[in-house]
Every structure is written in C-alpha cells, then in structure tokens.
C-alpha positions as CSV (number, residue, x, y, z in Angstrom):
1,M,-47.3,6.0,30.1
2,S,-49.4,3.6,28.1
3,E,-48.2,0.3,26.9
4,V,-48.4,1.4,23.2
5,T,-46.2,4.5,24.0
6,S,-43.5,2.4,25.7
7,W,-43.4,-0.1,22.8
8,R,-42.9,2.9,20.4
9,L,-40.0,4.1,22.5
10,V,-38.5,0.6,22.5
11,I,-38.9,0.3,18.7
12,R,-37.3,3.8,18.2
13,A,-34.4,2.9,20.5
14,L,-33.8,-0.3,18.6
15,A,-34.0,1.5,15.2
16,A,-31.5,4.1,16.4
17,G,-29.2,1.3,17.6
18,L,-29.5,-0.5,14.3
19,V,-28.6,2.7,12.3
20,A,-25.6,3.2,14.5
21,A,-24.4,-0.4,14.1
22,I,-24.8,-0.1,10.3
23,A,-22.8,3.1,10.2
24,I,-20.0,1.6,12.3
25,L,-19.8,-1.5,10.1
26,Y,-19.8,0.6,7.0
27,F,-17.1,3.1,8.0
28,F,-14.8,0.7,9.8
29,G,-15.6,-2.8,8.6
30,N,-15.9,-2.9,4.9
31,G,-12.6,-1.4,3.7
32,S,-13.9,2.1,3.1
33,R,-11.5,5.0,3.3
34,A,-13.3,6.3,6.4
35,G,-10.9,4.3,8.7
36,E,-7.8,5.5,6.9
37,G,-7.2,8.1,9.5
38,D,-4.9,5.5,10.9
39,N,-3.0,5.4,7.6
40,P,-3.8,8.5,5.5
41,V,-3.1,8.6,1.8
42,G,-0.1,10.8,1.3
43,P,0.6,13.1,-1.7
44,R,1.2,11.1,-4.9
45,S,3.8,11.7,-7.5
46,S,4.6,10.1,-10.9
47,L,6.8,7.1,-11.3
48,S,7.5,5.0,-14.5
49,V,8.7,1.5,-14.9
50,E,10.5,0.6,-18.2
51,T,10.3,-3.1,-19.1
52,S,10.9,-5.0,-22.4
53,T,7.2,-4.7,-23.0
54,G,6.9,-0.9,-22.6
55,V,6.9,2.0,-20.2
56,Y,4.2,1.9,-17.5
57,P,3.2,5.0,-15.5
58,Y,2.1,4.9,-11.8
59,Q,1.0,7.4,-9.2
60,V,2.9,6.5,-6.0
61,E,2.9,7.7,-2.4
62,I,6.3,8.2,-0.9
63,A,7.5,6.6,2.3
64,D,10.7,8.4,3.2
65,T,10.5,8.8,7.0
66,N,10.8,6.1,9.6
67,E,7.1,6.4,10.5
68,S,5.9,6.3,6.9
69,R,8.2,3.3,6.1
70,E,6.9,1.4,9.1
71,R,3.3,2.0,8.2
72,G,3.6,1.5,4.5
73,L,0.4,0.2,3.0
74,M,-0.8,-1.4,6.3
75,F,-4.5,-1.4,7.0
76,R,-5.5,-0.7,3.3
77,R,-8.3,-2.8,2.1
78,E,-7.7,-2.0,-1.5
79,I,-5.1,-0.4,-3.7
80,A,-6.3,1.3,-6.8
81,S,-4.9,0.2,-10.2
82,G,-2.1,2.3,-11.4
83,T,-1.0,3.3,-7.9
84,G,1.5,2.1,-5.3
85,M,4.1,3.2,-2.7
86,L,7.8,4.0,-3.2
87,F,9.9,3.6,-0.2
88,D,13.2,5.6,0.0
89,M,15.3,3.8,2.5
90,G,17.6,6.7,2.9
91,V,20.8,4.7,2.3
92,T,21.6,1.7,0.3
93,R,21.4,-1.5,2.4
94,D,20.0,-5.0,2.7
95,V,16.3,-4.7,3.7
96,A,13.4,-7.1,4.4
97,F,9.7,-6.3,4.2
98,W,6.8,-8.1,5.8
99,M,3.0,-8.0,5.3
100,H,1.9,-7.6,8.9
101,N,-1.5,-5.8,9.0
102,T,-1.4,-5.5,5.2
103,F,-4.7,-6.8,3.8
104,V,-4.0,-7.0,0.1
105,P,-1.4,-9.1,-1.8
106,L,1.5,-7.0,-3.1
107,D,4.3,-7.3,-5.6
108,I,7.4,-5.9,-3.8
109,V,10.1,-4.6,-6.2
110,F,13.6,-4.0,-4.7
111,I,15.4,-1.2,-6.6
112,S,19.1,-0.2,-6.5
113,E,20.3,3.4,-6.0
114,K,20.7,3.5,-9.8
115,G,17.0,2.8,-10.4
116,R,17.5,-0.8,-11.5
117,V,15.3,-3.7,-10.3
118,V,17.4,-6.0,-8.1
119,S,14.7,-8.5,-7.1
120,I,11.0,-9.0,-7.1
121,A,8.7,-10.7,-4.6
122,H,5.5,-11.6,-6.5
123,G,2.3,-11.9,-4.6
124,A,3.5,-11.3,-1.0
125,K,0.9,-13.0,1.2
126,P,-1.4,-10.6,3.2
127,Q,-1.0,-10.5,7.0
128,S,2.1,-12.6,7.0
129,D,5.0,-11.9,9.3
130,T,7.4,-13.8,7.1
131,R,10.3,-11.6,6.2
132,I,10.8,-10.9,2.5
133,P,14.5,-10.0,1.9
134,S,15.8,-7.8,-0.9
135,Q,18.5,-10.4,-1.9
136,A,21.0,-7.5,-2.3
137,P,21.6,-4.0,-1.0
138,V,18.9,-1.5,-2.3
139,R,18.0,2.1,-1.8
140,F,14.3,2.0,-2.9
141,V,11.4,-0.4,-2.7
142,L,8.2,-0.2,-4.8
143,E,5.0,-1.9,-3.7
144,L,2.3,-2.5,-6.4
145,P,-0.9,-4.5,-6.2
146,T,-0.5,-8.1,-7.3
147,P,-0.3,-9.2,-10.2
148,E,1.1,-5.9,-11.6
149,A,4.7,-7.0,-11.9
150,K,3.8,-10.0,-14.0
151,R,1.3,-8.0,-16.0
152,I,4.0,-5.5,-17.2
153,G,6.7,-8.2,-17.6
154,L,8.9,-6.7,-14.9
155,A,12.3,-8.3,-14.7
156,V,15.6,-7.9,-12.8
157,G,17.6,-5.1,-14.5
158,D,14.5,-3.1,-15.6
159,R,14.5,0.7,-15.0
160,V,12.4,2.6,-12.5
161,R,12.2,6.4,-12.8
162,H,11.1,8.8,-10.2
163,P,12.3,12.3,-9.0
164,A,13.6,10.7,-5.7
165,I,15.7,8.2,-7.7
166,D,16.9,11.0,-10.1
167,A,18.0,13.0,-7.0
168,V,20.2,10.2,-5.8
169,L,21.6,9.8,-9.3
170,G,22.4,13.5,-9.4
171,Q,20.1,14.1,-12.4
C-alpha cells in the first residue's frame, strides 16, 4: 500500500469519526428531542386557568402514575410556550416537589381537589434538590415554564379547569 493510499484511509477514518461525534452531540447534547426516549412526551389535553386578567388555555401532559409523577419534566431542555404538565396526586395530601434533573426553570402551581390554586412557587431553580412544599394539602400540581404564572397574573384562589379535576369534583 502506498503512502498516499494510507493517508487517504486515515483522513477517511477521521472524517467518519468527526461525523459520528457531531451526530452524538446533536442528538444527545443540545436539548433536541432525540434523547427524550428517557422521558417521552405523553398525550396532551386541554387545561385552562382563570385569573383576574382572563382565561388562559394550555396543552398539558398528565402525570397520574407513580412513574410519570417521579419523572415529571426531568431531562427536558425546553418546554414549549402554552404547554405544561398536570400532576394528579391520586389523593389530597401535603406534597413537595424538587427540580432534580430538571433543566428549565418552572412555576409550580399547587391546586386543591376543587380546582383552586393553593400556592405558587415562582421560578423553581433548575437542578436543585431543595424541596418545594405545597403549603397545604393538594390533589393536583401544575408545572408551567417560568415566568408564565406572573405573565397571566396567577394568584391564590384562581381556578384551574381540566377533565381530571372535573372528575374529582363529580362534574
């Protein structure tokens, strides 16, 4: 084999390695959805929040199993505007959330079994293990991208409507 041929093989091998490295970085390192096999997007349903400034619609994923509640929005690199996640805790109780492996700041809205906002944690810090308590027993928790709660003027006592909440209310 000539020296020119061996250099061509080395250059081709380096080029193939570079392409592979770029593909790995693109799919797993920049927040693309390619890595969401670890946390797939679930089916979305409509939810509305009624504040003193208006009614605001969202498309939310539902976390209503132990596994989906434990995963929540972990590993997401972005959350689209107008979307979020509604957690149905199964029973009314005191809860605490944390931001472990969650890469985007969230507004965490704690909601009673009657669909009323009990408390709000604005701008929960990404990747923090600090527990964020509900302040009172709740049945539901809504996570929205920060600064959504402030943008819509969300306050304690505001109403959240969703079929899961209506089912608990018997409506």
